C-alpha positions, 0 to 999 in steps of 0.5 A: 787797925783798919783792913783795906783793899788797894784798888789799882796796883800801878806805880802810885798804888804801889807807893801808897801800900809802901807808905803804910806796909810794916809802919802803920798801926791804923791802916794795913792793906790786906788785898790788892785789886788788879785786872791782871793779878799775875803781874803783881805776884812778887809785890803782893807777896812782899806786902801780904796782899791777896790778889783779886781781879775785881773791885766787886770781889773786894767789896763783897769781902767781910774783912774789909772795912775800906777800899783805897782807889788809885785808878784812872780819874774817870772811874772815880765817881762810879767806884766811890758810889759802888763802895759806898753801896757796899758800906765800905769807907772809901779813900780816893786819890786826887782828883775826886772826879773830873767834874763837879757833878760827878763829885757831887754824886759820889759825896752824896752817896757816901753821905747817904751810906754814912761812910767816910770818904777820904782824898789823896791830898796828902800835901795837906800833911806836909809839916810846912803846910800844917804850920801854915794853916795854923798861922793862918788860923790864929789870925796873926796875919790879919785879913787875908789879901792874896794867895800864891802857889806853885807845885812843879815836878819831874813827870816823865814817860817812865814814871806813869801809866800812859792813861795819866797823859791823855786829855781825857784823863789829864786835862790842862797840862799839869792840873791833875798831877800837881795843880790840883793839890795847890787848889786844895790848899787855896780852897782850905785857906781861902774858901770857894773860888768865884771865877778864874782864867787860865792858860797852858803853854806847851813846848813839847806834848806828852808823854814826856811833856814840857809845859806850864799851867798858870791860873789867876783866881778870884775867891768868893771871900774877895782874896785874889790868888795865883797858881802855877804848875810846870812839867817837867822841872825839879820838884818844887812846892810853895804856898804863900799867904799874904795878909795885912799884917804879914805873910807865911810861905810854906817851902817845900815839905819841911820849911816855913818863912814868916814875914812881919813888919818891921822884922827880919824874916823868920825861918822855921823847919821841921822834921821829915815825915811821910805825908801819905802815911799821915793822910791814910792814918787820918782816914783810918782814924775817922773810920774808927771814929777817933776824929773827923776826917780833916777834909770836909766834903764841901772843900772837896766839892769846892776844889773840883768846882775850880778844877772844872773851871780851869779846864774850861778856861784853858779851852775857852780863854775867858774867865769861867765861873767856879760854882759847885 
């Protein structure tokens, strides 16, 4: 069992705690870090958290093997570097940072300290996505040609902290909340992005935003891609991989559709599971040395390179290179 501190007790930090509290045999939260511990006494009591007001205090705690960051995006790189310096494994909510250069610094610090770095791309752990990855890896789709993905959600002002809607912390419309999850799956399937063009069309500004993000991508492997994210609309997840011999489409958390030549589509469904718990337990397993963490550092960095290029392309209106 890995003992961890949750750093940041906003809405999402509490969601992460609830994902494993009393449910996991791999990871438990024993410490909560908040700038104002007095606001979280009831939650801490319900989940057995000892509250402290500084990350530094948690990093000096010998009972902790890991820290989990649910903090503003601009803080991630320095917090990861601090955790690595203290010899603590670190799990960081997405995005890993806001620039590829900062992400590279954070990753390098973890590599020097030989500690595990996890990332909050829990959508990789959807049963539908696990099957999609398996089908792609099997080669049954033949040479890959094209990827399409959309993750859209209802994100109202009441559901998130105000910092999540600032241009500095959340550029390019729904990129940080939803689009980056699609990018992560694209990089895992198609490899690094070579260049891209992107647009955001806004109907209403934050905090209760109505906008859409559209991205056209070209991968270094020669695959093409289309990415979309819409705020605000009911939850929708889709990743569709097109190959010469067929296609595979993950729909939502638990469904996949396989299409093959001269055959009716095959629709498969899977039992529900908690993807956040699965991700945290994969991280804990890596800390324990059971298995490597399933998101390699090079994929983390390639995703951030594409992320940064999208932000630039939204501002510039031209194709942007996406190199780490």
